[in-house]
VEXDREN-2710 file (C-alpha; in Angstrom, 1 decimal):
% VEXDREN-2710
k/r/px/py/pz
1/MET/-14.9/5.0/-1.0
2/GLY/-18.6/5.6/0.9
3/SER/-18.7/8.7/3.8
4/ALA/-18.9/6.1/6.8
5/THR/-15.2/4.7/5.6
6/ARG/-13.6/8.5/4.8
7/GLU/-14.8/9.3/8.6
8/ALA/-13.9/6.2/10.2
9/LEU/-10.4/5.9/8.3
10/ALA/-9.8/9.7/8.9
11/SER/-10.7/8.6/12.9
12/SER/-8.2/5.7/12.9
13/ARG/-5.2/7.5/11.6
14/THR/-5.8/10.1/14.2
15/ALA/-5.3/7.5/17.0
16/LEU/-2.1/5.8/15.1
17/SER/-1.1/9.6/15.7
18/GLY/-1.4/10.0/18.7
19/SER/0.5/6.7/19.3
20/ILE/3.4/7.2/17.0
21/GLY/5.8/7.6/20.0
22/THR/5.1/3.8/20.9
23/ILE/4.6/2.4/17.6
24/ASP/7.0/0.1/16.2
25/LEU/7.4/-3.0/13.2
26/ALA/5.4/-5.8/16.1
27/THR/2.8/-3.3/15.5
28/GLY/2.9/-3.2/12.1
29/GLU/3.0/-7.0/12.3
30/SER/0.3/-7.7/14.8
31/LEU/-2.1/-5.4/12.7
32/PHE/-1.4/-7.6/9.6
33/LYS/-1.5/-10.8/11.5
34/ALA/-5.4/-9.7/13.2
35/GLY/-6.5/-8.3/9.6
36/ARG/-5.6/-12.0/8.2
37/VAL/-7.3/-13.6/11.5
38/VAL/-10.5/-11.1/10.9
39/GLY/-10.7/-12.1/6.6
40/ALA/-10.3/-15.5/6.8
41/SER/-13.6/-15.6/9.5
42/SER/-16.7/-14.5/8.0
43/GLN/-18.8/-14.7/11.5
44/LEU/-15.9/-12.8/13.3
45/LEU/-15.5/-9.7/10.3
46/SER/-19.5/-9.6/10.3
47/ALA/-19.8/-9.0/14.4
48/LEU/-16.8/-6.3/13.8
49/ALA/-18.6/-4.6/10.7
50/ASP/-22.4/-4.6/11.7
51/PRO/-23.4/-1.1/12.1
52/SER/-26.0/-2.0/14.7
53/ALA/-23.6/-3.4/16.9
54/SER/-22.3/-0.9/19.9
55/ALA/-18.7/0.1/19.6
56/ALA/-18.2/-0.9/23.2
57/ALA/-19.5/-4.4/22.2
58/LYS/-17.2/-4.8/19.3
59/VAL/-14.0/-3.5/21.1
60/THR/-14.6/-6.0/23.7
61/LEU/-15.0/-8.9/21.1
62/VAL/-11.8/-7.9/19.9
63/LYS/-10.1/-8.0/23.0
64/ALA/-11.5/-11.1/23.9
65/VAL/-10.0/-12.4/20.6
66/PHE/-6.7/-10.6/19.9
67/GLY/-6.0/-9.8/23.7
68/SER/-3.0/-12.0/23.8
69/THR/-1.8/-12.8/20.6
70/VAL/-1.8/-8.9/19.5
71/THR/0.6/-6.0/20.8
72/PRO/-1.0/-3.6/23.7
73/GLN/-0.7/-0.5/21.0
74/ALA/-2.4/-3.0/17.9
75/LEU/-4.8/-3.9/20.1
76/SER/-5.9/-0.6/21.0
77/LEU/-5.7/0.5/17.1
78/LEU/-7.8/-2.5/16.2
79/GLY/-10.5/-1.0/19.1
80/SER/-10.9/2.2/17.3
81/VAL/-11.2/0.7/13.9
82/VAL/-13.7/-1.3/15.0
83/ALA/-15.6/1.2/17.1
84/GLU/-16.1/3.6/13.8
85/ARG/-19.1/3.1/10.9
86/TRP/-17.8/1.6/8.0
87/SER/-19.0/2.0/4.6
88/ASN/-19.0/-2.2/4.4
89/HIS/-17.2/-5.4/5.4
90/GLY/-14.7/-5.2/3.0
91/ASP/-13.9/-1.9/4.1
92/VAL/-12.9/-2.7/7.8
93/LEU/-9.9/-5.4/6.2
94/ALA/-9.2/-2.2/4.4
95/GLY/-8.7/0.2/7.3
96/ILE/-6.5/-2.5/9.5
97/GLU/-4.2/-3.0/6.2
98/ASP/-3.8/0.9/5.6
99/LEU/-3.1/1.3/10.1
100/GLY/-0.8/-2.1/9.4
101/LEU/1.1/0.4/6.7
102/ARG/1.5/3.1/8.4
103/ALA/2.6/1.7/11.6
104/THR/4.8/-0.2/9.6
105/ALA/6.1/2.7/7.8
106/ILE/6.2/4.7/11.1
107/SER/8.7/2.1/12.6
108/ALA/11.4/2.1/9.6
109/PRO/14.4/4.3/10.0
110/ALA/14.9/7.3/8.1
111/GLU/17.3/5.7/5.7
112/VAL/15.1/3.2/5.2
113/SER/12.1/3.9/2.1
114/ILE/9.9/1.0/2.0
115/GLU/8.6/3.4/-1.7
116/SER/11.8/2.2/-3.4
117/GLU/11.9/-1.2/-2.3
118/LEU/8.4/-2.2/-3.0
119/PHE/8.9/-0.4/-6.8
120/ALA/12.0/-2.7/-6.9
121/PHE/10.2/-5.6/-6.3
122/GLY/7.3/-5.0/-8.3
123/THR/9.6/-4.8/-11.5
124/ALA/11.3/-7.7/-10.9
125/VAL/8.3/-9.3/-10.2
126/SER/6.0/-7.9/-13.4
127/SER/9.1/-9.2/-15.7
128/ASP/8.9/-13.2/-14.3
129/ALA/5.7/-14.5/-15.7
130/GLU/6.7/-17.4/-13.6
131/LEU/6.6/-15.5/-10.4
132/GLU/4.0/-13.3/-10.7
133/LEU/1.7/-16.3/-11.4
134/ALA/3.2/-18.3/-8.2
135/LEU/2.3/-15.1/-5.6
136/ALA/-0.9/-14.6/-7.6
137/SER/-2.5/-17.6/-8.1
138/LYS/-5.5/-18.4/-5.8
139/LEU/-4.5/-21.9/-6.0
140/GLY/-1.5/-21.6/-3.8
141/LEU/-1.5/-21.4/0.2
142/PRO/-1.0/-18.1/2.1
143/THR/1.8/-19.6/3.9
144/ALA/3.7/-20.9/0.6
145/LYS/3.7/-17.2/-0.7
146/ALA/4.9/-16.0/2.5
147/GLY/7.7/-18.6/2.2
148/LEU/8.7/-17.9/-0.7
149/VAL/8.7/-14.0/-0.6
150/GLU/11.2/-14.5/2.5
151/LYS/13.2/-16.8/0.6
152/LEU/13.5/-14.1/-2.6
153/LEU/14.0/-10.8/0.3
154/ALA/15.0/-12.0/3.3
155/GLY/18.3/-9.9/4.1
156/LYS/17.7/-8.3/0.7
157/VAL/15.2/-5.0/1.5
158/SER/14.3/-3.6/4.9
159/PRO/12.3/-5.9/7.8
160/GLN/9.3/-3.2/7.2
161/THR/9.2/-4.0/3.6
162/LEU/9.2/-7.8/3.7
163/VAL/6.5/-7.6/6.5
164/ILE/4.5/-5.5/4.3
165/VAL/5.0/-8.1/1.1
166/ARG/4.5/-11.1/3.3
167/HIS/1.0/-9.7/4.7
168/LEU/-0.2/-8.6/0.8
169/VAL/0.5/-11.8/-1.0
170/GLN/-1.5/-13.7/2.5
171/GLN/-4.4/-10.9/1.8
172/PRO/-4.6/-9.6/-1.5
173/ARG/-8.3/-9.2/-1.3
174/GLY/-8.6/-9.7/-5.1
175/ARG/-6.3/-7.7/-6.2
176/ARG/-3.3/-8.5/-8.1
177/ILE/0.5/-7.8/-7.4
178/GLY/1.2/-4.9/-8.7
179/GLU/-1.6/-3.5/-7.3
180/LEU/-1.2/-4.6/-4.3
181/LEU/2.6/-3.7/-4.2
182/ARG/1.9/0.4/-5.5
183/HIS/-0.9/0.6/-3.1
184/ALA/0.8/-0.4/-0.4
185/ALA/3.6/2.0/-1.7
186/SER/1.1/5.3/-2.0
187/VAL/0.3/4.9/1.4
188/VAL/3.4/4.3/3.0
189/ALA/4.9/7.7/1.3
190/ASP/1.6/9.8/2.7
191/GLN/2.1/8.5/5.8
192/ALA/5.4/10.6/5.0
193/GLY/3.5/13.3/3.8
194/THR/5.2/12.7/0.5
195/SER/3.3/11.3/-2.8
196/ILE/4.7/9.1/-5.7
197/ALA/6.0/10.4/-9.0
198/THR/6.2/6.9/-11.4
199/ILE/8.2/8.9/-14.6
200/THR/7.8/6.5/-17.8
201/SER/10.8/7.6/-20.0
202/ALA/12.7/6.1/-23.1
203/GLY/15.7/6.0/-21.6
204/ALA/17.6/7.4/-18.4
205/LEU/16.8/11.0/-17.6
206/ALA/19.9/12.8/-16.2
207/PRO/20.0/13.7/-12.5
208/ALA/19.8/16.9/-12.8
209/GLN/16.8/16.2/-15.3
210/LEU/14.9/14.3/-12.4
211/ASP/15.8/16.7/-9.4
212/ARG/14.3/19.4/-12.1
213/LEU/11.5/17.3/-13.4
214/LYS/10.6/16.4/-9.1
215/LYS/11.1/20.5/-7.9
216/ASN/9.0/21.5/-11.1
217/LEU/6.4/18.7/-9.8
218/SER/6.6/19.0/-6.1
219/GLU/5.8/22.8/-6.8
220/ARG/2.6/22.0/-8.5
221/TYR/1.4/19.4/-6.2
222/GLY/2.0/21.2/-3.4
223/ARG/4.0/18.3/-1.6
224/GLN/7.2/16.5/-1.6
225/LEU/7.5/13.3/-4.0
226/SER/9.2/10.0/-4.4
227/ILE/10.3/9.7/-8.0
228/ASN/9.9/6.0/-9.6
229/LEU/11.8/6.0/-13.3
230/VAL/10.3/3.5/-15.5
231/ILE/12.4/3.1/-18.8
232/ASP/10.1/1.5/-21.7
233/PRO/12.0/2.3/-25.1
234/ALA/8.1/1.8/-26.5
235/VAL/7.2/5.9/-25.3
236/LEU/9.9/6.6/-28.5
237/GLY/10.6/9.9/-26.6
238/GLY/9.8/12.8/-24.0
239/VAL/8.1/11.7/-20.5
240/ARG/4.7/10.0/-18.8
241/VAL/4.4/11.3/-15.0
242/GLN/1.7/9.5/-13.4
243/ILE/0.9/10.7/-9.5
244/GLY/-2.2/9.1/-7.8
245/ASP/-4.7/9.1/-11.0
246/ASP/-3.4/12.3/-12.7
247/VAL/-1.2/11.5/-15.5
248/ILE/0.7/13.9/-17.6
249/ASP/1.5/12.7/-21.0
250/GLY/4.0/14.2/-23.0
251/SER/5.6/11.0/-24.6
252/ILE/6.7/11.0/-28.6
253/ALA/4.5/7.8/-28.7
254/THR/0.9/9.4/-27.6
255/ARG/1.4/12.8/-29.6
256/LEU/1.8/10.4/-32.6
257/ALA/-1.1/8.4/-31.4
258/ASP/-3.1/11.3/-31.2
259/LEU/-1.6/13.0/-34.6
260/ARG/-2.9/9.5/-36.6
261/LEU/-6.3/10.2/-35.0
262/GLN/-6.8/13.8/-36.0
263/LEU/-5.5/12.1/-39.8
264/ALA/-8.0/9.2/-40.0
265/ARG/-10.9/12.1/-39.1
END
């Protein structure tokens, strides 16, 4: 991520923070919709990402294109995005998606865990090759993929999770479905001031073990954590923990692999 994009993201998120009281699910949906429209038009994307164009001109263009099709809150946030300088065209789309994810997360009731719902759906997709292909195939129509998601998830997950997944399958931007869901979950968690810890174990962990592990990791990373537990007999014993790009691998399988490497030298 270039320095320009880092600064642009920070400014856009600040604009979102200043509007939290007015954010609803329609705001997130509108941002996603606008992102798909921009992504489908190379001419519009180029105009909005043009570093030589004035911020005022780009905001005026956004109002002309989206003024009657998105919520006032989303229109204001879109203006904040395009007024910034981004490192490349793709980062503009990423910035709009980032705000869409955060706005959608803000709209969720406190008892809803979007991260857990995204994780559960990702697990289901990864275990079904036919479903994964249907959602990831470049030959499939975006509207057909959105319809499939609607059929699979409507009434089974929160409206927020449904909106997010429906958007992701329509505008993957070259990412695989698992990566899409993991990234979305991490952004949602970050908006709530938490991080996601994926714990892989050979078998189920007792609640007391999970609580102790969560407490220790939270103290180590200085923030609250949401836990995703993956059962994988291949690890044999111990646990593997991944938080963002950090991996703490204490699994027996990894220790045995390391031992074999040492013996082979």
